[in-house]
VOPAGU-2260 file (C-alpha; in pm, 1 decimal, decimal comma):
REM VOPAGU-2260
SITE   aa  ch    i         X         Y         Z
SITE  MET   A    0   -2265,9    7423,8    -907,2
SITE  ASP   A    1   -2201,7    7587,8   -1247,1
SITE  GLU   A    2   -2465,9    7525,5   -1491,1
SITE  ILE   A    3   -2207,9    7504,6   -1766,0
SITE  ASN   A    4   -1843,3    7424,1   -1719,1
SITE  VAL   A    5   -1629,2    7261,7   -1971,9
SITE  THR   A    6   -1269,3    7305,2   -1992,9
SITE  SER   A    7   -1159,8    6980,8   -2111,8
SITE  GLU   A    8   -1213,6    6703,4   -2385,5
SITE  ILE   A    9   -1122,6    6425,5   -2155,4
SITE  LYS   A   10   -1199,5    6495,6   -1779,1
SITE  GLN   A   11   -1469,2    6314,6   -1614,9
SITE  LEU   A   12   -1797,2    6404,4   -1794,1
SITE  ARG   A   13   -2066,1    6467,2   -1533,3
SITE  LYS   A   14   -2362,7    6616,0   -1755,1
SITE  VAL   A   15   -2453,0    6580,5   -2125,2
SITE  LEU   A   16   -2709,9    6706,3   -2355,6
SITE  LEU   A   17   -2874,7    6458,5   -2596,7
SITE  HIS   A   18   -3168,2    6459,4   -2832,0
SITE  ARG   A   19   -3336,0    6099,3   -2893,4
SITE  PRO   A   20   -3398,9    6059,6   -3264,1
SITE  GLY   A   21   -3775,6    6103,0   -3328,9
SITE  LYS   A   22   -4030,0    6121,9   -3604,4
SITE  GLU   A   23   -3820,3    6387,1   -3802,3
SITE  LEU   A   24   -3634,1    6072,1   -3944,0
SITE  LEU   A   25   -3982,5    5957,7   -4099,6
SITE  ASN   A   26   -4014,0    6281,7   -4301,6
SITE  LEU   A   27   -3696,8    6204,0   -4485,0
SITE  THR   A   28   -3749,8    6095,0   -4853,5
SITE  PRO   A   29   -3508,3    6005,1   -5117,2
SITE  GLU   A   30   -3595,1    6325,9   -5296,9
SITE  SER   A   31   -3493,1    6546,6   -4987,2
SITE  LEU   A   32   -3194,9    6337,9   -4858,0
SITE  SER   A   33   -2951,2    6574,0   -5026,2
SITE  ARG   A   34   -3112,5    6889,5   -4926,1
SITE  LEU   A   35   -3146,8    6775,4   -4554,6
SITE  LEU   A   36   -2776,6    6637,8   -4532,3
SITE  PHE   A   37   -2857,4    6274,0   -4532,4
SITE  ASP   A   38   -2684,7    6000,1   -4736,2
SITE  ASP   A   39   -2970,2    5743,3   -4650,6
SITE  ILE   A   40   -3290,2    5673,7   -4439,2
SITE  PRO   A   41   -3209,4    5543,0   -4086,8
SITE  PHE   A   42   -3479,7    5290,1   -3957,9
SITE  LEU   A   43   -3627,8    5495,7   -3663,7
SITE  LYS   A   44   -3726,6    5210,0   -3441,3
SITE  VAL   A   45   -3353,6    5068,9   -3440,3
SITE  ALA   A   46   -3196,5    5430,4   -3434,5
SITE  GLN   A   47   -3396,1    5472,8   -3098,4
SITE  GLN   A   48   -3294,5    5146,3   -2963,6
SITE  GLU   A   49   -2920,3    5236,2   -3045,7
SITE  HIS   A   50   -2946,4    5586,1   -2895,9
SITE  ASP   A   51   -3114,0    5445,0   -2588,0
SITE  ALA   A   52   -2828,3    5206,7   -2548,6
SITE  PHE   A   53   -2579,4    5485,4   -2575,4
SITE  ALA   A   54   -2767,6    5693,6   -2312,0
SITE  ASN   A   55   -2758,5    5385,1   -2072,2
SITE  ILE   A   56   -2379,2    5348,8   -2129,2
SITE  LEU   A   57   -2340,5    5717,9   -2021,6
SITE  ARG   A   58   -2562,8    5670,4   -1698,9
SITE  GLU   A   59   -2376,4    5353,7   -1618,8
SITE  ASN   A   60   -2063,3    5562,4   -1609,8
SITE  ASN   A   61   -2199,0    5823,6   -1381,2
SITE  VAL   A   62   -2298,9    6080,1   -1638,8
SITE  GLU   A   63   -2619,4    6263,4   -1615,7
SITE  VAL   A   64   -2818,2    6258,4   -1928,6
SITE  VAL   A   65   -3062,2    6535,6   -2009,4
SITE  TYR   A   66   -3257,1    6580,4   -2345,2
SITE  LEU   A   67   -3303,0    6882,4   -2555,7
SITE  GLU   A   68   -3672,7    6836,6   -2598,4
SITE  ASP   A   69   -3718,8    6819,2   -2223,7
SITE  LEU   A   70   -3535,4    7147,2   -2167,2
SITE  MET   A   71   -3707,5    7314,6   -2436,1
SITE  ALA   A   72   -4053,0    7184,0   -2310,6
SITE  GLU   A   73   -3965,6    7355,9   -1962,3
SITE  THR   A   74   -3851,4    7661,7   -2131,1
SITE  ILE   A   75   -4196,6    7717,0   -2312,0
SITE  ALA   A   76   -4391,4    7649,7   -1971,1
SITE  ASN   A   77   -4398,3    8019,1   -1974,6
SITE  PRO   A   78   -4705,3    8101,8   -2196,3
SITE  GLU   A   79   -4551,4    8444,8   -2331,7
SITE  VAL   A   80   -4220,8    8244,6   -2439,2
SITE  LYS   A   81   -4430,4    7983,3   -2599,8
SITE  VAL   A   82   -4628,3    8213,2   -2828,5
SITE  LYS   A   83   -4308,2    8395,5   -2914,1
SITE  PHE   A   84   -4138,8    8068,4   -2987,0
SITE  ILE   A   85   -4406,7    7940,8   -3214,3
SITE  LYS   A   86   -4436,8    8262,4   -3423,5
SITE  GLN   A   87   -4052,1    8276,2   -3464,6
SITE  TRP   A   88   -4033,1    7893,3   -3552,8
SITE  ILE   A   89   -4299,5    7954,1   -3817,9
SITE  ASP   A   90   -4116,7    8255,7   -3985,1
SITE  GLU   A   91   -3803,3    8049,6   -3969,1
SITE  GLY   A   92   -3971,2    7773,2   -4123,1
SITE  GLY   A   93   -4028,5    7972,5   -4432,3
SITE  VAL   A   94   -4418,0    8018,3   -4400,5
SITE  ARG   A   95   -4492,6    8362,4   -4558,8
SITE  THR   A   96   -4877,3    8396,5   -4610,4
SITE  LYS   A   97   -5086,4    8533,7   -4354,9
SITE  LYS   A   98   -5340,6    8249,8   -4377,6
SITE  TRP   A   99   -5096,8    7968,0   -4335,3
SITE  LYS   A  100   -4911,0    8147,1   -4050,5
SITE  SER   A  101   -5255,9    8159,1   -3874,4
SITE  ILE   A  102   -5340,1    7795,7   -3959,5
SITE  ILE   A  103   -5008,1    7659,6   -3835,4
SITE  PHE   A  104   -5014,3    7886,5   -3514,1
SITE  ASP   A  105   -5350,1    7756,1   -3409,9
SITE  PHE   A  106   -5231,0    7397,2   -3471,4
SITE  LEU   A  107   -4940,8    7430,2   -3268,7
SITE  MET   A  108   -5101,9    7598,8   -2990,7
SITE  ASN   A  109   -5367,7    7341,8   -2964,4
SITE  TYR   A  110   -5102,7    7100,5   -2834,9
SITE  LYS   A  111   -5164,2    7065,3   -2449,1
SITE  ASP   A  112   -4826,7    6888,6   -2378,2
SITE  ASN   A  113   -4536,4    7102,4   -2430,0
SITE  LYS   A  114   -4298,4    6826,6   -2515,8
SITE  GLU   A  115   -4510,0    6701,1   -2771,9
SITE  LEU   A  116   -4542,1    7048,9   -2906,4
SITE  VAL   A  117   -4170,2    7056,7   -2918,4
SITE  LEU   A  118   -4114,8    6725,8   -3076,7
SITE  LYS   A  119   -4376,9    6828,1   -3351,5
SITE  THR   A  120   -4167,0    7123,0   -3439,8
SITE  MET   A  121   -3850,0    6895,7   -3474,6
SITE  GLU   A  122   -4063,6    6654,5   -3694,0
SITE  GLY   A  123   -4196,3    6917,6   -3935,2
SITE  ILE   A  124   -4548,9    6983,0   -4041,4
SITE  ASN   A  125   -4706,5    6801,0   -4338,7
SITE  LEU   A  126   -5036,3    6925,0   -4500,3
SITE  HIS   A  127   -5217,0    6619,4   -4367,9
SITE  ASP   A  128   -5137,6    6735,3   -4036,4
SITE  VAL   A  129   -5377,4    7049,7   -4046,1
SITE  ASP   A  130   -5743,7    7017,5   -4097,2
SITE  VAL   A  131   -5796,9    7284,3   -4379,8
SITE  VAL   A  132   -6080,1    7301,0   -4610,3
SITE  THR   A  133   -5969,1    7341,8   -4975,1
SITE  THR   A  134   -6109,2    7682,1   -5098,1
SITE  ASN   A  135   -6121,5    7879,7   -5433,7
SITE  SER   A  136   -5730,4    7943,3   -5370,2
SITE  LEU   A  137   -5458,1    7883,5   -5615,0
SITE  VAL   A  138   -5218,4    7813,5   -5323,2
SITE  ASP   A  139   -5451,3    7553,5   -5169,5
SITE  LEU   A  140   -5538,0    7375,4   -5487,6
SITE  VAL   A  141   -5172,5    7355,3   -5598,7
SITE  ASN   A  142   -5060,2    7235,5   -5262,8
SITE  ALA   A  143   -5345,3    6989,6   -5194,2
SITE  GLY   A  144   -5230,4    6635,7   -5106,9
SITE  ASN   A  145   -4936,0    6503,6   -4879,3
SITE  LYS   A  146   -4660,7    6768,4   -4876,8
SITE  LEU   A  147   -4433,4    6929,2   -4612,0
SITE  ILE   A  148   -4529,0    7276,2   -4533,8
SITE  ILE   A  149   -4238,4    7301,9   -4299,6
SITE  ASP   A  150   -3920,0    7087,4   -4323,4
SITE  PRO   A  151   -3827,4    6846,3   -4041,1
SITE  MET   A  152   -3476,2    6873,7   -3867,5
SITE  PRO   A  153   -3346,0    6512,9   -3882,3
SITE  ASN   A  154   -2981,3    6615,3   -3779,1
SITE  LEU   A  155   -3097,0    6722,6   -3453,1
SITE  TYR   A  156   -2956,5    6413,0   -3272,3
SITE  PHE   A  157   -2632,8    6551,4   -3346,3
SITE  THR   A  158   -2646,6    6796,1   -3049,2
SITE  ARG   A  159   -2273,0    6885,8   -3065,9
SITE  ASP   A  160   -2321,5    7118,0   -3357,5
SITE  PRO   A  161   -2580,3    7386,2   -3287,9
SITE  PHE   A  162   -2403,5    7525,4   -2978,6
SITE  ALA   A  163   -2077,9    7452,2   -2792,7
SITE  CYS   A  164   -1991,3    7498,0   -2431,5
SITE  ILE   A  165   -1647,7    7679,1   -2383,0
SITE  GLY   A  166   -1551,2    7714,5   -2026,2
SITE  LYS   A  167   -1850,5    7862,9   -1843,3
SITE  ARG   A  168   -1996,5    8029,6   -2159,0
SITE  VAL   A  169   -2161,0    7898,2   -2490,6
SITE  SER   A  170   -2135,8    7956,9   -2866,6
SITE  ILE   A  171   -2485,2    7956,0   -3016,3
SITE  ASN   A  172   -2365,9    7883,0   -3362,0
SITE  LYS   A  173   -2427,1    8011,7   -3698,5
SITE  MET   A  174   -2491,4    7675,2   -3888,8
SITE  TYR   A  175   -2304,7    7614,1   -4242,4
SITE  SER   A  176   -2636,5    7503,7   -4411,1
SITE  ALA   A  177   -2991,4    7656,8   -4446,4
SITE  THR   A  178   -3133,4    7310,9   -4340,5
SITE  ARG   A  179   -2964,1    7318,4   -3997,7
SITE  SER   A  180   -2983,0    7677,9   -3916,3
SITE  ARG   A  181   -3302,7    7645,4   -3768,5
SITE  GLU   A  182   -3178,3    7381,1   -3529,9
SITE  THR   A  183   -3028,2    7665,5   -3318,3
SITE  ILE   A  184   -3360,8    7821,0   -3220,2
SITE  TYR   A  185   -3381,7    7572,3   -2934,7
SITE  ALA   A  186   -3057,6    7688,6   -2771,1
SITE  GLU   A  187   -3157,4    8034,2   -2826,8
SITE  TYR   A  188   -3451,4    7994,2   -2613,1
SITE  ILE   A  189   -3307,6    7766,2   -2360,6
SITE  PHE   A  190   -3040,0    7996,8   -2262,1
SITE  ALA   A  191   -3248,1    8314,2   -2282,9
SITE  TYR   A  192   -3558,3    8178,6   -2096,6
SITE  HIS   A  193   -3489,2    7825,0   -1916,1
SITE  PRO   A  194   -3520,6    7875,7   -1540,3
SITE  SER   A  195   -3181,7    7729,3   -1486,6
SITE  TYR   A  196   -2998,9    7916,8   -1759,2
SITE  GLN   A  197   -3163,2    8255,8   -1790,6
SITE  GLY   A  198   -2941,4    8535,7   -1687,3
SITE  VAL   A  199   -2671,1    8293,9   -1588,1
SITE  VAL   A  200   -2502,3    8174,4   -1896,3
SITE  LYS   A  201   -2342,8    8434,1   -2110,5
SITE  LYS   A  202   -2266,3    8388,5   -2501,1
SITE  TYR   A  203   -1940,9    8415,5   -2695,9
SITE  TYR   A  204   -2132,6    8388,7   -3006,8
SITE  SER   A  205   -2472,8    8440,7   -3147,5
SITE  ARG   A  206   -2652,6    8245,1   -3415,1
SITE  ASN   A  207   -2743,3    8587,2   -3580,2
SITE  ASN   A  208   -2370,8    8653,3   -3668,4
SITE  ASP   A  209   -2277,1    8642,4   -4043,9
SITE  PHE   A  210   -1999,8    8361,0   -4029,1
SITE  ASN   A  211   -2061,1    7995,8   -4004,9
SITE  ILE   A  212   -1916,5    7799,5   -3719,9
SITE  GLU   A  213   -2039,2    7454,3   -3574,2
SITE  GLY   A  214   -1977,0    7278,3   -3259,5
SITE  GLY   A  215   -1801,6    6967,5   -3421,0
SITE  ASP   A  216   -1509,0    7206,6   -3461,2
SITE  ILE   A  217   -1470,5    7337,3   -3132,5
SITE  PHE   A  218   -1235,6    7150,3   -2866,3
SITE  ASN   A  219   -1170,0    7267,9   -2516,0
SITE  PHE   A  220    -821,6    7142,1   -2440,1
SITE  SER   A  221    -783,8    7317,9   -2111,9
SITE  SER   A  222    -919,5    7623,0   -1927,8
SITE  SER   A  223    -652,3    7826,1   -2122,1
SITE  ILE   A  224    -645,1    7691,5   -2455,4
SITE  ILE   A  225    -935,2    7577,2   -2708,1
SITE  GLY   A  226    -890,7    7450,6   -3086,7
SITE  VAL   A  227   -1114,2    7525,5   -3357,4
SITE  GLY   A  228   -1126,4    7373,7   -3689,7
SITE  ILE   A  229   -1144,7    7544,8   -4031,6
SITE  SER   A  230   -1354,0    7298,3   -4211,6
SITE  GLN   A  231   -1637,9    7260,4   -4452,7
SITE  ARG   A  232   -1864,5    7377,1   -4198,7
SITE  THR   A  233   -1642,6    7655,0   -3993,8
SITE  CYS   A  234   -1499,1    7950,2   -4167,7
SITE  SER   A  235   -1195,2    8131,6   -4050,6
SITE  ASP   A  236   -1399,7    8458,9   -4029,5
SITE  ALA   A  237   -1608,4    8307,6   -3760,1
SITE  ILE   A  238   -1295,0    8204,9   -3580,2
SITE  GLU   A  239   -1156,4    8568,9   -3561,2
SITE  LEU   A  240   -1508,2    8680,7   -3434,4
SITE  LEU   A  241   -1499,2    8422,3   -3178,1
SITE  ALA   A  242   -1119,1    8516,9   -3076,0
SITE  ARG   A  243   -1245,4    8865,9   -3051,1
SITE  ARG   A  244   -1539,8    8781,3   -2811,2
SITE  ILE   A  245   -1315,0    8548,5   -2593,3
SITE  PHE   A  246   -1010,9    8789,1   -2555,2
SITE  SER   A  247   -1246,7    9084,0   -2480,2
SITE  SER   A  248   -1418,8    8887,7   -2198,2
SITE  ARG   A  249   -1078,6    8878,9   -2007,7
SITE  GLY   A  250   -1137,7    8501,3   -1904,0
SITE  LYS   A  251    -887,8    8221,4   -1857,8
SITE  ILE   A  252    -858,5    8140,0   -2230,3
SITE  LYS   A  253    -526,0    8289,2   -2363,6
SITE  THR   A  254    -471,2    8078,1   -2682,1
SITE  ILE   A  255    -684,8    7966,9   -2962,4
SITE  LEU   A  256    -546,0    7703,4   -3206,8
SITE  ALA   A  257    -692,0    7691,2   -3554,3
SITE  PHE   A  258    -665,1    7381,2   -3733,5
SITE  ASN   A  259    -705,9    7406,2   -4134,8
SITE  ILE   A  260    -830,5    7057,6   -4251,4
SITE  PRO   A  261    -947,6    6962,0   -4601,8
SITE  SER   A  262   -1306,3    7101,8   -4672,7
SITE  SER   A  263   -1516,3    6798,7   -4787,5
SITE  ARG   A  264   -1824,8    6591,5   -4681,6
SITE  ALA   A  265   -1611,9    6318,9   -4544,5
SITE  PHE   A  266   -1417,9    6570,3   -4322,2
SITE  MET   A  267   -1718,6    6804,5   -4247,8
SITE  HIS   A  268   -1570,5    6889,4   -3886,0
SITE  LEU   A  269   -1253,7    6850,4   -3694,7
SITE  ASP   A  270   -1402,4    6592,6   -3483,0
SITE  THR   A  271   -1463,6    6357,1   -3774,9
SITE  VAL   A  272   -1099,7    6324,1   -3827,6
SITE  PHE   A  273    -943,2    6394,9   -3478,2
SITE  THR   A  274   -1048,1    6341,3   -3123,4
SITE  GLN   A  275    -856,3    6337,0   -2779,5
SITE  ILE   A  276    -884,6    5999,3   -2612,2
SITE  ASP   A  277    -655,7    6048,2   -2311,9
SITE  VAL   A  278    -424,1    6313,7   -2173,1
SITE  ASP   A  279    -133,8    6241,0   -2420,2
SITE  LYS   A  280    -321,8    6033,5   -2678,0
SITE  PHE   A  281    -531,0    6128,3   -2978,3
SITE  LEU   A  282    -715,2    5934,3   -3246,9
SITE  VAL   A  283    -679,8    6084,3   -3600,4
SITE  HIS   A  284    -765,4    5991,1   -3945,0
SITE  PRO   A  285    -417,2    5924,0   -4114,7
SITE  GLY   A  286    -527,8    6143,6   -4422,0
SITE  ILE   A  287    -486,2    6479,2   -4213,8
SITE  VAL   A  288    -163,7    6398,2   -4015,2
SITE  ASN   A  289      64,7    6554,8   -4291,8
SITE  SER   A  290    -186,1    6804,7   -4440,1
SITE  VAL   A  291    -321,7    6990,8   -4141,8
SITE  GLN   A  292    -211,5    7352,6   -4103,4
SITE  VAL   A  293    -217,8    7488,0   -3755,0
SITE  TYR   A  294    -248,8    7867,4   -3667,7
SITE  GLU   A  295    -197,9    8019,8   -3325,6
SITE  ILE   A  296    -428,5    8302,4   -3230,4
SITE  THR   A  297    -341,7    8498,4   -2914,0
SITE  LYS   A  298    -444,6    8840,0   -2761,8
SITE  GLY   A  299    -247,1    9129,8   -2892,0
SITE  LYS   A  300    -110,2    9425,8   -2711,7
SITE  GLU   A  301    -180,6    9674,8   -2976,4
SITE  THR   A  302    -417,5    9492,5   -3189,5
SITE  GLU   A  303    -722,0    9266,3   -3097,6
SITE  PHE   A  304    -514,1    8964,4   -3161,5
SITE  ASN   A  305    -214,8    8827,4   -3311,0
SITE  VAL   A  306    -204,6    8534,7   -3571,9
SITE  LYS   A  307      83,2    8309,9   -3657,9
SITE  ARG   A  308     134,6    7982,3   -3859,9
SITE  ILE   A  309     296,2    7710,8   -3651,0
SITE  ASN   A  310     531,5    7504,9   -3829,5
SITE  GLY   A  311     635,9    7153,9   -3737,8
SITE  LYS   A  312     508,8    6807,4   -3710,2
SITE  PHE   A  313     136,0    6748,3   -3582,6
SITE  ASP   A  314     208,7    6560,3   -3268,0
SITE  GLU   A  315     504,8    6797,2   -3182,2
SITE  ILE   A  316     265,3    7094,8   -3206,3
SITE  LEU   A  317      13,8    6941,0   -2995,6
SITE  ALA   A  318     277,1    6821,4   -2709,0
SITE  ARG   A  319     421,6    7188,1   -2709,6
SITE  TYR   A  320      86,9    7371,3   -2640,1
SITE  LEU   A  321     -58,7    7100,3   -2410,8
SITE  LYS   A  322     268,8    7108,5   -2214,5
SITE  LEU   A  323     342,6    6737,9   -2250,8
SITE  ASP   A  324     661,6    6575,8   -2308,8
SITE  LYS   A  325     516,7    6391,6   -2608,3
SITE  VAL   A  326     182,1    6275,9   -2739,5
SITE  THR   A  327      80,6    5974,6   -2927,4
SITE  LEU   A  328    -120,8    5989,0   -3253,5
SITE  ILE   A  329    -334,7    5660,6   -3288,8
SITE  GLU   A  330    -417,9    5630,0   -3658,8
SITE  CYS   A  331    -790,7    5531,9   -3743,5
SITE  ALA   A  332    -773,3    5162,2   -3862,1
SITE  GLY   A  333    -389,1    5171,0   -3808,8
SITE  GLY   A  334    -364,7    5361,9   -4122,0
SITE  ASP   A  335    -460,1    5095,7   -4352,4
SITE  SER   A  336    -560,9    5287,4   -4666,3
SITE  ILE   A  337    -892,5    5077,4   -4750,7
SITE  ALA   A  338    -994,8    5051,6   -4377,7
SITE  SER   A  339    -918,1    5364,3   -4261,8
SITE  GLN   A  340   -1118,0    5538,0   -4536,9
SITE  ARG   A  341   -1418,5    5312,2   -4468,2
SITE  GLU   A  342   -1407,6    5347,6   -4075,5
SITE  GLN   A  343   -1361,9    5707,8   -4092,4
SITE  TRP   A  344   -1660,2    5741,6   -4316,5
SITE  ASN   A  345   -1841,9    5548,9   -4031,1
SITE  ASP   A  346   -1686,9    5802,3   -3775,2
SITE  GLY   A  347   -1417,1    5572,3   -3642,7
SITE  ALA   A  348   -1220,3    5872,6   -3551,3
SITE  ASN   A  349   -1508,3    6029,9   -3364,4
SITE  THR   A  350   -1510,4    5928,0   -3012,4
SITE  LEU   A  351   -1666,6    6048,4   -2700,6
SITE  CYS   A  352   -1405,5    6034,2   -2400,7
SITE  ILE   A  353   -1580,4    6028,1   -2078,9
SITE  ARG   A  354   -1279,6    6015,6   -1862,6
SITE  PRO   A  355    -920,4    5986,2   -1930,9
SITE  GLY   A  356    -832,4    5680,1   -2128,1
SITE  THR   A  357   -1203,4    5559,8   -2164,6
SITE  VAL   A  358   -1403,4    5640,6   -2488,9
SITE  ILE   A  359   -1736,5    5545,0   -2628,0
SITE  VAL   A  360   -1723,5    5442,4   -2998,3
SITE  TYR   A  361   -1938,9    5275,1   -3256,3
SITE  GLU   A  362   -1896,0    4894,2   -3245,4
SITE  ARG   A  363   -1902,8    4879,2   -3635,4
SITE  ASN   A  364   -1537,2    5026,9   -3651,7
SITE  ASP   A  365   -1377,6    4708,9   -3537,2
SITE  VAL   A  366   -1027,4    4757,3   -3672,9
SITE  THR   A  367    -994,5    5088,9   -3479,6
SITE  ASN   A  368   -1142,7    4977,0   -3166,2
SITE  ARG   A  369    -910,7    4675,5   -3150,2
SITE  ILE   A  370    -602,6    4910,0   -3204,7
SITE  LEU   A  371    -735,6    5134,3   -2938,3
SITE  LYS   A  372    -766,3    4847,3   -2686,0
SITE  GLU   A  373    -401,2    4748,7   -2776,8
SITE  ASN   A  374    -292,0    5109,9   -2704,4
SITE  GLY   A  375    -431,1    5093,9   -2341,4
SITE  ILE   A  376    -771,5    5256,0   -2413,0
SITE  ARG   A  377   -1094,8    5123,8   -2250,4
SITE  VAL   A  378   -1322,2    5101,9   -2543,4
SITE  LEU   A  379   -1706,7    5101,4   -2465,7
SITE  GLU   A  380   -1889,3    5004,2   -2784,9
SITE  MET   A  381   -2238,2    5120,4   -2879,0
SITE  PRO   A  382   -2470,2    4978,3   -3173,1
SITE  SER   A  383   -2461,8    5192,7   -3455,0
SITE  ALA   A  384   -2593,9    5048,0   -3765,4
SITE  GLU   A  385   -2891,8    5308,8   -3805,1
SITE  LEU   A  386   -2733,8    5604,3   -3621,5
SITE  SER   A  387   -2421,3    5604,2   -3847,2
SITE  ARG   A  388   -2638,7    5679,4   -4167,2
SITE  GLY   A  389   -2642,0    6037,4   -4039,6
SITE  ARG   A  390   -2281,4    6082,1   -4074,0
SITE  GLY   A  391   -2177,5    6142,0   -3698,5
SITE  GLY   A  392   -2046,6    5954,3   -3422,8
SITE  PRO   A  393   -2066,6    5941,8   -3038,0
SITE  ARG   A  394   -1899,4    6292,1   -3002,3
SITE  CYS   A  395   -2143,4    6437,9   -3259,5
SITE  MET   A  396   -2444,4    6312,2   -3059,6
SITE  THR   A  397   -2337,8    6482,0   -2745,9
SITE  MET   A  398   -2294,9    6813,6   -2590,9
SITE  PRO   A  399   -2104,7    6819,2   -2268,4
SITE  LEU   A  400   -2264,3    7070,0   -2029,0
SITE  ILE   A  401   -2036,5    6974,0   -1719,3
SITE  ARG   A  402   -1693,3    6825,4   -1700,1
SITE  GLU   A  403   -1482,9    6782,8   -1394,4
SITE  GLU   A  404   -1215,2    7076,6   -1367,2
């Protein structure tokens, strides 16, 4: 069986990658919220309960759940890889002085359990974590007390964004913000050194590329067509680079649809305003239906690729490229101006389709969920009071690794 195989947004989900929220959320403070891309501080105990309920829904529907922290722990079972990872993690964490690099390296190497080590790298390091004697040093005296030496990664439970599966390959993404750029180190090591993936899975994109792209903007519509959002977090330069890599690989993908949506915090990714929920049904935020611009990218004969703007109604464009007679666009909260804004802010349009016509949603978006049921969609509701504070929904929290063909 292929370790990676995703050619659909809706076919039966077989294997998915999650990250259970951890102590990284405890290192959020009111002063750091904006920098760490949060609007509020989730209650960790409840967030974990909600996430466990989510994982159980997946398992009850025949989906194998694997965790980022477990894969990474297995990856650094190799002592040489472990040392290399820790040194790179310290560098990417912004530690520059030789003394503090040595202190943090020794601190992390003292962890005997690799999973606990991985979780600590996600959590961040506070000065009170390390046993350091204050010396006659300006750096030590100024920094004495409780202070983060290396930031946490509180957005990690949104596993969709750091990398994306495209067919049998992966895109290890260049993240939009400095805060999230460090998250992709785990994917880099897993696909380079994990026994199940080393030498098996090829890359379309690298975290070291210049242009930002995130997984919430990448859609697998079929084995021959993908969609990518041009959004706050993904730029058009990245899509062109991805197109070059895809077309030069001579694989099955023949067409890339680029969806240009408004750039804003509320619309940070394409999947915050648009998800596929059945063969011929999509859930959309009404604010983008008439404003989204669609571009077709195909392999060129004399050039690397050809680009053209596609005119027409959004639903008609989707039907044409997906080879359907028609598609139905179901508006978040039924298009009600107040309810749709509120529920879209709480990721009402961000569903995870686990098989055609069956989706996992946040229970708090009751208007949208009722409308989905009225349209024949099977709705699996999960608790979401705390997870939703991170501004991401069920699709954001999952990276499908295998879907049925």
